[in-house]
N, C-alpha and C positions, 0 to 999 in steps of 0.2 A: 793681478792674477793672470797667468798666461797658459796655464795647463791643471790637468787633474792633479799632478803632483805637488803643485805650488799649493793647490786647495787643501791637500792632504797634509802639507808640511805645516798649515796654518792650523789645522784642527789638532795635529800633533803638540803644537805650541800652547794651544789652549787647554789641552790635557794637562801639561806642566803647570800652567797657570792655575788651574783648578785645584792639582795637587797641593801647591802652595797656599791656595785659600782655605783648603780643607785644613791642613795643617794648623794655620793661622786661627781658625774658629775654635778648633780642638784646645788650643793653648790657651784661648781667651775664655774658655769654659771653665777652666781650672780656677780662674779668678772671681768667678760669681758662684755663691752658694744659694742664692735667693731660687725658691723652686719654680717662679714665675720667669725665670731669667736663664738658668742655666740648660733646662731642656731645649729651649729653642736655638741657642747657640750650638748645642751638640745636633741638633737636627740640621742646621745650616753646615756644619762640618759633614754630616753624613750625604746631604745632598751633592756638596761640593766634590766630595769623593766620586760619586755616582756621576756627575758630569765628568769628572776625570776619565773615568772608565769608558763612558760614551764616546767622548772624543778621541781616546785612543783607538777605539773599535771602529770610528769613522776613519781615520787616518790610516790604519794598517794596509788596507790594500790599494791605497794610492801612492803610497811614498816607497822610495827604493832604499833610502838612507834617512835615518831620523835627524832632523836638524838638532843642534846643540843647544843647550840651555842659552848661551851667549848670542846665538843666532835669534833664538825665540826672545829673548830679552829686546834685541833690535827691532824685532818684528812688532811686539805688542807695546813698546815703548812706555808711555805714561801709566797705563794700567800696570804693567808688570813693576815699575817704580812704586806705585801707590802701596802694593800687597808688601814689597820688601822693607818700605817705612814703616808699615804698620807692624809687622813682625819684629822689627828693630826694635820699635817702642815697646812691645810687649817683652822682650828680652831684659830690657832695662829697668823694667818697673815689677817688682814682685807683688806689690800692693798696690792697687788704682787708688787714688783718693778720688773724691766725688767730682772734682773738675775735671780730672783726666778721664774719669768713666762717661761724662757726659761729652767731651772733645772726641773720645773715640768712638762712641757710638755715630756719631756724625761722619767722621773720618769713612766708617765703613758704610754707613749710606752713600756717601759720595763714590765708593769703592764699587757697591753694588749697582748704582747706576752706570758706571763706567762699563761693568761686565756686561750688563743686559745692552747697552749701546753697541758692545763689539759683536755680541751674536746676534742682534737684530740685523745689523750691517751684513753680517755672513748670510742670514737667512734669506736676505732680500737680493743677493748678490747675482747680478744677471749672468755673471760667468757660468755660474751654475746652471742656468736654463739654456745658455747657449751650448754646453757643453753636455746637456743630459743624454743624448743618444751615445756620445762616446764613452760616459762614463759607464752608462748601462751596459754597450757592447763589449767594453774592453776590460770593465773591472766588475761587472755583474752588480752593480748598485743602482738603486731606483733613487733617484733625485727627490722624488716626493718624500720617499722614508728620510732621507737626510735632514728636509726641511722639517719635516714632523719631529725628529729626535731634536732638533735646535730650536722649535716653538715649544717642546716641553720644557727644557733647558731656560729659555727666557721667562716662562711661568714661574718657575721655580726662584727665579732670581726676583722677580715681583713679589713673592710670597715672602722672599727674606727681608724685602725693603719694607713689608708691614710688621714682620717680626721685630726688627730693629726699631720701627716706630713705636711699639707696644713695650719694648725695653726701655726705650729713652721715657717714655711715660710711667712706667714703674719707678725709675731712678727719681724721677721729677716727683712723684708721690712720696717718695720715703726720704726726700731730700732733707738735710738739716738747715739748709738756707734756702726755702722755697722763694723767697722774694728776688733773690740773685741768678735765678737758675738760667740758661740760656735756652733758646728755644730750638726745636728740631728743625734743619735746615730745609726738609722736604715734608712738608704736612700732607700733601698729596701725591705719593710717589707714582701714580699714574699718569700725572701732568707734570713731570718732571721735565725740565727745560735742560738741553745740552750745555754744560759749561765749556768754554775754550780750554786746550791744554794748561795755559798759563793761570786760569782759574782754578782748575783742578790742582795743579800742583800747590798754587797758595793755599787752597783749602786744606792739605795735607802737610804743609811745613809746621 
């Protein structure tokens, strides 16, 4: 990060990422009719759309020309790839069997963890503090307000992790094969460890 504009570009890319995430959760919600599952997926879709709008708002005064989707794909790397993989998976499966449902929720747990990591990195980015005066004087933006928005988004991602755990437990409770159920990969979302890019990719393939 070398300028306020480069930060704005990243915010814009996060906006596109969250829009894709919202569409993915909305698509997934159509595959579950259970009253304890569907509302959580719809809520996550709505939260992701809210995040999209917040990131777009943060970016608009900082960028001169919005980056392309290709540039955003390169910038956000593995996380962008994971959302595309899950979206493609959903497109090819009209009805999810039990095994696919368990695997998909675990994939989403990894995705939400990666999103939280991305945004925590943004929130703690030293460059924001270094450019606080410039951003305030040139763009009329308060860096502390930017960090407040990021903090709110990060808290939503943590809540999504708990929703996914609850969904997983519901599926497990209603399973026709209780003795062969997989375990939720992250029993304590607040204590998640950061997997390497190779590990993340392996978990989603």
